[in-house]
C-alpha positions in Angstrom: 34.5 102.6 -14.0 37.5 102.5 -16.5 37.1 98.9 -17.9 36.1 98.3 -21.5 32.6 97.4 -22.0 31.2 94.5 -23.4 28.1 94.7 -25.7 25.5 91.9 -25.9 22.3 92.1 -28.0 18.9 91.4 -26.7 16.2 91.4 -29.3 18.2 93.8 -31.2 19.1 96.1 -28.3 22.5 96.3 -27.1 23.2 95.7 -23.3 26.3 96.9 -21.8 28.2 94.7 -19.4 31.4 95.1 -17.6 34.0 93.3 -15.4 35.2 95.3 -12.4 37.6 93.0 -10.4 35.7 89.8 -10.9 32.2 91.4 -10.5 29.8 92.1 -13.5 27.9 95.3 -13.7 25.2 95.9 -16.2 23.7 99.1 -17.5 20.2 99.2 -16.3 18.9 101.8 -18.7 20.0 99.5 -21.7 18.3 96.6 -19.8 15.0 98.6 -19.8 14.9 99.5 -23.5 13.2 96.3 -24.7 10.3 96.8 -21.8 8.2 99.9 -22.1 7.2 101.5 -18.7 9.7 99.6 -16.9 12.8 102.1 -16.3 14.9 101.6 -13.4 13.6 104.5 -11.6 10.0 102.5 -11.7 11.8 99.5 -9.9 13.5 101.9 -7.4 10.0 103.0 -6.5 9.0 99.6 -4.9 9.6 99.3 -1.3 10.7 95.7 -1.9 13.6 96.9 -3.9 14.8 99.0 -1.1 14.5 96.0 1.5 16.5 93.9 -1.1 19.2 96.4 -1.5 19.7 96.5 2.3 19.5 92.6 2.7 21.9 92.2 -0.3 24.4 94.8 1.1 24.4 92.8 4.6 24.8 89.4 3.2 27.9 90.6 1.0 29.3 92.6 3.6 28.9 96.1 2.0 28.3 98.5 4.7 26.0 101.5 4.0 27.6 104.7 3.6 25.8 107.0 5.6 22.2 107.1 6.9 20.0 104.7 5.0 17.5 106.8 2.9 13.7 106.6 3.6 13.5 107.9 -0.1 13.8 105.6 -3.1 15.7 107.9 -5.3 18.2 106.1 -7.5 21.2 108.6 -6.8 20.4 108.5 -3.0 20.4 104.6 -3.1 23.6 104.6 -5.2 25.1 107.0 -2.7 24.4 104.6 0.4 25.4 101.2 -1.9 28.4 102.2 -4.0 29.2 98.8 -4.4 25.8 97.8 -5.8 24.8 100.9 -7.7 26.6 103.3 -9.7 25.2 106.2 -11.4 27.2 107.9 -14.4 26.1 111.3 -15.3 27.4 114.3 -17.6 26.7 113.0 -21.1 29.6 110.4 -20.9 29.4 107.2 -23.1 29.1 105.3 -20.0 26.4 107.1 -18.5 23.3 105.4 -16.8 22.8 103.4 -13.7 25.2 100.3 -13.4 23.9 97.7 -11.4 26.0 95.0 -9.6 25.3 91.5 -11.1 23.1 90.5 -8.1 21.0 93.5 -8.4 20.9 93.3 -12.2 19.6 89.9 -11.8 16.9 91.0 -9.6 15.9 93.7 -11.9 16.0 91.7 -14.9 13.6 89.2 -13.0 11.1 92.0 -12.3 11.4 92.7 -16.3 11.0 89.5 -17.6 12.1 85.8 -16.6 13.3 85.0 -19.8 15.4 88.4 -19.9 16.8 87.1 -16.4 18.0 83.7 -17.9 19.5 85.5 -20.7 21.4 88.1 -18.5 22.8 85.1 -16.1 24.1 83.5 -18.9 25.8 86.6 -20.4 27.3 87.4 -17.0 28.7 83.8 -16.7 30.3 84.5 -20.1 31.8 87.7 -19.1 33.4 86.3 -15.9 34.4 83.2 -17.1 35.7 84.0 -20.6 37.2 87.3 -20.0 35.8 89.3 -23.0 35.8 92.4 -20.7 39.4 92.9 -19.9 41.8 95.9 -19.3 43.4 95.5 -22.7 42.7 98.4 -25.0 40.9 98.1 -28.2 44.3 98.8 -29.9 45.9 95.9 -28.2 43.1 93.5 -28.8 43.3 94.6 -32.6 47.1 94.3 -32.6 47.1 90.7 -31.0 44.5 88.4 -32.8 45.7 85.5 -30.7 44.1 87.0 -27.9 40.8 87.5 -29.5 41.1 83.8 -30.6 41.8 82.6 -27.3 38.7 84.5 -26.0 36.6 83.0 -28.7 37.7 79.5 -28.1 36.8 79.9 -24.3 33.4 81.2 -25.6 32.9 78.3 -27.9 33.8 75.8 -25.3 31.7 77.2 -22.5 28.8 77.3 -24.9 29.3 73.8 -25.8 29.3 72.9 -22.2 26.2 74.6 -21.7 24.6 73.0 -24.6 25.7 69.3 -23.3 24.4 70.3 -20.2 20.9 71.4 -21.8 21.0 68.0 -23.6 21.3 66.0 -20.7 18.5 67.8 -19.0 16.4 67.0 -22.1 17.3 63.2 -21.8 16.4 63.2 -18.2 13.0 64.9 -18.9 12.3 62.4 -21.8 13.0 59.7 -19.4 10.6 61.1 -16.7 7.8 61.4 -19.7 8.8 57.9 -20.7 8.4 56.4 -17.2 5.3 58.5 -16.1 2.8 55.8 -17.5 4.5 52.6 -15.7 4.5 55.0 -12.4 1.0 55.7 -13.1 -0.1 52.0 -13.6 1.6 51.1 -10.4 0.2 53.7 -8.3 -3.4 53.1 -9.8 -3.0 49.5 -9.2 -1.9 49.5 -5.4 -4.4 52.6 -4.6 -7.4 50.3 -6.1 -6.5 46.8 -4.7 -8.0 47.9 -1.3 -4.5 46.9 0.5 -5.0 46.3 4.4 -2.3 46.7 7.1 -1.3 44.0 9.6 -2.7 46.3 12.5 -6.2 46.5 10.9 -6.3 42.6 10.5 -5.0 42.2 14.0 -7.5 44.6 15.5 -10.4 42.3 13.7 -8.9 39.4 15.5 -8.6 41.2 18.9 -4.7 40.9 18.6 -1.9 43.7 18.5 -0.1 43.8 15.1 3.0 42.5 17.1 1.0 39.4 18.3 -0.6 38.8 14.7 2.8 38.7 13.2 4.4 36.4 15.9 1.3 34.0 15.5 2.1 34.2 11.4 5.7 33.5 12.3 5.0 30.4 14.6 2.7 29.0 12.0 5.6 29.0 9.5 3.6 31.5 7.2 6.2 34.4 7.4 9.7 35.1 8.6 11.7 38.0 9.5 14.6 39.3 7.1 16.4 42.6 7.4 13.8 43.8 9.7 10.9 43.1 7.6 8.4 40.0 7.6 8.6 37.9 4.4 6.1 35.1 3.3 7.7 31.8 2.9 8.2 30.3 -0.6 4.9 28.4 -0.4 2.9 31.5 0.0 4.6 34.0 -2.0 2.7 33.5 -5.3 -0.6 33.1 -3.7 -1.3 37.0 -4.1 -1.7 37.5 -0.1 0.5 40.6 0.0 2.0 43.6 -1.9 4.6 45.8 -1.0 4.7 49.6 -1.3 8.0 51.6 -1.6 8.1 55.1 0.1 10.8 57.4 0.0 11.5 60.0 2.6 14.2 62.5 3.8 15.8 61.7 7.1 17.0 64.2 9.7 20.1 64.7 7.9 18.2 65.9 4.7 19.3 62.5 3.1 16.8 60.6 0.9 15.9 57.0 2.3 13.7 54.2 1.1 11.1 52.4 3.1 9.3 49.1 2.2 6.1 48.5 3.7 4.2 45.0 3.4 0.1 45.3 2.9 -2.4 42.4 2.9 -4.8 41.9 0.4 -8.4 40.8 0.8 -7.3 37.5 -0.3 -4.5 37.5 2.3 -6.9 38.9 4.9 -9.3 35.8 4.4 -6.4 33.6 4.7 -5.4 34.9 8.1 -8.7 34.6 9.4 -8.9 31.3 8.0 -5.8 30.3 10.0 -6.4 32.3 13.2 -10.4 32.2 13.1 -12.5 29.7 11.3 -15.7 31.1 12.6 -14.9 34.3 11.2 -14.1 32.7 7.6 -17.2 30.6 7.8 -19.5 33.8 8.0 -17.3 35.9 5.6 -17.8 33.2 3.1 
């Protein structure tokens, strides 16, 4: 690991990141400092951690080096998964346990959800802006244009993130604004005691198909785009209401279905047309 590190500060604690051929590595010992009792060795004591490392190595195509250990010792895990974990010893400035970005985010999640989000943003900055490069410190000092270029990229990326967050905030505000209207419509439909054509048909001893055809013959409704619609003279009588349902089809695409329901007034109207005796008793 000979790339120059990049330091970021989280709650006053420096956390070191580095870019190794397009993959970010994070110093886990630095990550643990703000969280007492949650050192890397404690995380590696969890069997779930061992299972995660094995699954991640398989998913990323990293072949285990040697026999998979039954022990959850950090050094042993680093030996088997050298692409995911690197342990640097010997009092060097870069000493500590370095975690592959995917491992680091999983560890950060265990430490704190907010910290994971922070780490994720820093990793994106590191890989996209290129603050951790193979250039030496002296090269950066001697070439201020390089620093300006990096800072410009960082500023643009943060502005892009702020714009995305603003868009999310606006969407959330729209949802909050529309919520009372949606709730009102739901409550009206739920409390209106709507009835399906099938239910009314059963009351009359018909099938739903027969009922719809009889209403069609009586010029009460007609079929349009696969749905029965009332003729204009009946549309403002309060006989029917529609409900819109959304669902996912077999391809996972959201579709919309519109269903027509009869009100109690519409039910009485149908009985009056097809069963006068029933209407007489119903009144």
